[in-house]
N, C-alpha and C positions, 0 to 999 in steps of 0.2 A: 542455458538460461536465456541467452540472446534470442534463440528461436521462440521461446515462450513469450518473451516481451514483444517481439515483432508480431506474432500471431494475435496478440492482445493489445496492439499499439494504441487503439482509441481508449481503452480502459486505462492503460498506463499514462497516457497524456492527461486524461481527466483526473486520475489519482494525483498526478503532479500538481495540477491546478488547485485541487482541493487541499493538498498539503501546504501549498504556499499560503492559501487563505487561512488555514488553521494555524500555521506558523505566525502569520501576522497578528492573529488574535492572541496567541500566546505571548508574543513580544509586547503586545499592548497590555498585558496583564489580565486579559479576559479569559481566564482559564475555564470557567463554566461554559462560556459561549463556544470556545474551541472544542471542548469535549462534546457538547451538544451537536456541533457541526460534524464532528467525526462520526458520531453515532448515526446521524441522518445520512451521511455519505455512505457508510457501510451498508445501511439498509437499501439505499438506492442503487448500489453497485455490488451485487452479490458476487460478481466475478473477481472482485478483489480478494475474496477468501480463497478462490482457486489459485490466484497468483501467489498469495501467501503460502499456500500449501505446496505449490510447485517449487518455490524458493527454498522452503524447508526441506523438501525431498532432495533437491540438488545439494544443499549444504550437508545433508546426511550422507550422501554418496561420497562427497569430497572428504568428509571426516573418516569414513570407512576406509577409503583408499590411503589416506595419510596415516591412519592408526593401525 
C-alpha cells in the first residue's frame, strides 16, 4: 500500500486537500456543496479511482490471508 501511495504522491496530497475542504463544508452543514465538490473532484482526478481499487485489492488480499 505504501508503495502505491508513494508512486501517486501528488494525487494523494491533492486528495487530502480536497477531503479537508469537503470536511469543512460538511462541518458547516453544507451537505449539498460538499457532495458537489466531491463529484467535481472525482471527475477532475480519475486516478483516485485507481487508488481506491488498489486499496480494495490490498484489503482483499489481507482478508484472504487472515481467513
